PASEBA-1860 file (N, C-alpha, C; in nm, 3 decimals):
! residues 86
1> TNMKKNEI> -1.125/-1.182/0.439/-1.076/-1.270/0.546/-0.941/-1.219/0.598 ~ -0.906/-1.262/0.715/-0.780/-1.220/0.777/-0.660/-1.271/0.699 ~ -0.673/-1.392/0.645/-0.563/-1.450/0.567/-0.532/-1.360/0.448 ~ -0.638/-1.316/0.378/-0.619/-1.231/0.261/-0.555/-1.099/0.304 ~ -0.602/-1.044/0.417/-0.547/-0.919/0.469/-0.396/-0.933/0.494 ~ -0.356/-1.045/0.555/-0.215/-1.069/0.584/-0.133/-1.084/0.455 ~ -0.192/-1.150/0.356/-0.123/-1.168/0.227/-0.101/-1.033/0.159 ~ -0.203/-0.948/0.163/-0.192/-0.815/0.103/-0.086/-0.733/0.176
9> MDWLGTWF> -0.091/-0.737/0.308/0.006/-0.661/0.388/0.149/-0.711/0.362 ~ 0.165/-0.842/0.348/0.298/-0.899/0.316/0.345/-0.850/0.179 ~ 0.253/-0.853/0.083/0.288/-0.809/-0.053/0.331/-0.663/-0.049 ~ 0.253/-0.580/0.020/0.286/-0.437/0.030/0.419/-0.417/0.104 ~ 0.441/-0.491/0.211/0.566/-0.479/0.286/0.686/-0.508/0.198 ~ 0.674/-0.612/0.118/0.780/-0.648/0.024/0.797/-0.539/-0.082 ~ 0.686/-0.491/-0.135/0.693/-0.387/-0.238/0.765/-0.262/-0.185 ~ 0.724/-0.217/-0.066/0.785/-0.097/-0.009/0.933/-0.119/0.023
17> TENSTFEE> 0.969/-0.240/0.065/1.109/-0.271/0.092/1.192/-0.264/-0.036 ~ 1.136/-0.319/-0.144/1.209/-0.323/-0.271/1.214/-0.187/-0.341 ~ 1.120/-0.098/-0.309/1.110/0.029/-0.380/1.143/0.150/-0.294 ~ 1.209/0.127/-0.181/1.250/0.237/-0.094/1.383/0.201/-0.030 ~ 1.436/0.292/0.050/1.562/0.265/0.120/1.534/0.210/0.260 ~ 1.408/0.183/0.290/1.371/0.135/0.423/1.375/-0.017/0.430 ~ 1.409/-0.067/0.549/1.407/-0.211/0.574/1.263/-0.254/0.601 ~ 1.234/-0.381/0.576/1.097/-0.430/0.598/1.052/-0.412/0.743
25> TEIRNVIS> 1.144/-0.431/0.838/1.107/-0.412/0.980/1.068/-0.267/1.007 ~ 1.139/-0.173/0.946/1.106/-0.032/0.962/0.967/-0.003/0.904 ~ 0.942/-0.059/0.788/0.813/-0.038/0.722/0.699/-0.096/0.805 ~ 0.721/-0.215/0.859/0.616/-0.278/0.941/0.585/-0.199/1.067 ~ 0.681/-0.120/1.114/0.658/-0.037/1.233/0.576/0.088/1.205 ~ 0.557/0.121/1.078/0.486/0.245/1.045/0.366/0.221/0.954 ~ 0.305/0.103/0.963/0.194/0.071/0.872/0.072/0.161/0.892 ~ 0.060/0.224/1.008/-0.056/0.312/1.031/-0.021/0.459/1.010
33> ESYFEKGI> 0.101/0.486/0.966/0.145/0.623/0.941/0.162/0.647/0.792 ~ 0.153/0.774/0.752/0.163/0.808/0.610/0.300/0.776/0.553 ~ 0.302/0.697/0.446/0.430/0.664/0.383/0.486/0.784/0.308 ~ 0.405/0.886/0.282/0.458/1.010/0.224/0.529/1.091/0.331 ~ 0.460/1.111/0.445/0.518/1.189/0.554/0.646/1.125/0.609 ~ 0.651/0.993/0.607/0.770/0.921/0.655/0.882/0.923/0.552 ~ 0.852/0.970/0.432/0.954/0.977/0.328/0.991/0.842/0.270 ~ 0.901/0.745/0.283/0.930/0.611/0.231/0.923/0.611/0.079
41> IDSFTFIQ> 0.820/0.675/0.024/0.812/0.689/-0.122/0.772/0.832/-0.157 ~ 0.801/0.870/-0.281/0.761/1.001/-0.332/0.645/0.983/-0.430 ~ 0.599/1.092/-0.487/0.481/1.085/-0.574/0.507/1.003/-0.700 ~ 0.629/1.005/-0.751/0.662/0.925/-0.869/0.654/0.776/-0.836 ~ 0.710/0.738/-0.721/0.706/0.598/-0.678/0.563/0.556/-0.648 ~ 0.481/0.650/-0.600/0.341/0.623/-0.571/0.266/0.578/-0.697 ~ 0.295/0.642/-0.809/0.232/0.605/-0.936/0.267/0.460/-0.971 ~ 0.393/0.424/-0.949/0.437/0.286/-0.972/0.366/0.189/-0.877
49> LISDIETE> 0.351/0.230/-0.750/0.280/0.149/-0.651/0.138/0.119/-0.697 ~ 0.066/0.221/-0.739/-0.073/0.205/-0.784/-0.078/0.111/-0.903 ~ 0.010/0.133/-0.998/0.016/0.049/-1.117/0.043/-0.097/-1.079 ~ 0.140/-0.119/-0.990/0.175/-0.255/-0.949/0.061/-0.323/-0.873 ~ -0.008/-0.247/-0.788/-0.122/-0.304/-0.714/-0.232/-0.343/-0.811 ~ -0.264/-0.253/-0.904/-0.372/-0.281/-0.999/-0.339/-0.403/-1.085 ~ -0.212/-0.419/-1.120/-0.170/-0.536/-1.197/-0.175/-0.663/-1.112 ~ -0.117/-0.655/-0.993/-0.109/-0.772/-0.904/-0.247/-0.825/-0.866
57> YQIQFAND> -0.338/-0.734/-0.832/-0.470/-0.776/-0.781/-0.581/-0.763/-0.885 ~ -0.545/-0.721/-1.007/-0.641/-0.704/-1.116/-0.762/-0.623/-1.070 ~ -0.731/-0.507/-1.015/-0.836/-0.414/-0.971/-0.806/-0.277/-1.033 ~ -0.905/-0.191/-1.031/-0.889/-0.055/-1.081/-0.936/0.039/-0.971 ~ -0.847/0.124/-0.924/-0.885/0.219/-0.820/-0.971/0.330/-0.879 ~ -1.070/0.374/-0.802/-1.154/0.488/-0.841/-1.093/0.615/-0.782 ~ -1.122/0.728/-0.846/-1.066/0.855/-0.800/-1.100/0.886/-0.655 ~ -1.221/0.852/-0.613/-1.260/0.883/-0.474/-1.180/0.800/-0.374
65> QFEDRSFA> -1.128/0.686/-0.416/-1.044/0.606/-0.326/-0.912/0.677/-0.299 ~ -0.859/0.748/-0.398/-0.734/0.821/-0.379/-0.751/0.935/-0.278 ~ -0.873/0.987/-0.269/-0.900/1.097/-0.178/-0.915/1.049/-0.033 ~ -0.934/0.920/-0.014/-0.946/0.861/0.120/-0.811/0.874/0.190 ~ -0.811/0.939/0.306/-0.685/0.961/0.379/-0.613/0.831/0.412 ~ -0.689/0.725/0.435/-0.626/0.597/0.471/-0.546/0.538/0.355 ~ -0.565/0.593/0.235/-0.490/0.547/0.118/-0.340/0.571/0.136 ~ -0.304/0.668/0.220/-0.164/0.705/0.239/-0.093/0.623/0.346
73> TIEGLTAI> -0.163/0.521/0.401/-0.098/0.431/0.498/-0.105/0.289/0.445 ~ -0.010/0.208/0.485/-0.009/0.068/0.441/-0.132/-0.005/0.496 ~ -0.165/0.024/0.620/-0.283/-0.036/0.683/-0.410/-0.001/0.607 ~ -0.425/0.128/0.575/-0.543/0.174/0.503/-0.548/0.120/0.362 ~ -0.434/0.118/0.297/-0.424/0.066/0.161/-0.461/-0.082/0.157 ~ -0.417/-0.156/0.258/-0.452/-0.298/0.268/-0.604/-0.314/0.272 ~ -0.671/-0.235/0.354/-0.816/-0.243/0.368/-0.887/-0.205/0.238 ~ -0.834/-0.103/0.169/-0.894/-0.060/0.042/-0.880/-0.170/-0.063
81> IERSLQ> -0.763/-0.231/-0.071/-0.742/-0.342/-0.166/-0.836/-0.457/-0.132 ~ -0.844/-0.489/-0.003/-0.928/-0.599/0.043/-1.075/-0.576/0.002 ~ -1.123/-0.453/0.022/-1.260/-0.419/-0.017/-1.279/-0.429/-0.168 ~ -1.177/-0.389/-0.243/-1.186/-0.391/-0.390/-1.192/-0.534/-0.444 ~ -1.144/-0.629/-0.367/-1.140/-0.769/-0.410/-1.273/-0.842/-0.382 ~ -1.359/-0.780/-0.305/-1.485/-0.848/-0.269/-1.592/-0.830/-0.374
END
């Protein structure tokens, strides 16, 4: 549902704000762009992100999900989490 999508996106927005030097408004402006290319997080922080998402939503990502290019954007990650919850 859209409500769930918004909740996930809010959670991710907060997470990225707390774990990077970027402001939440800056992060919200780049949800469709790679957070690696934008320099928002590095690979070490990415491991923490995955761990925090799996804990928060009680899901386990599969290896093929990591290979999905949309995994590197907040928008894509939101959709992947949403699908994992169904």
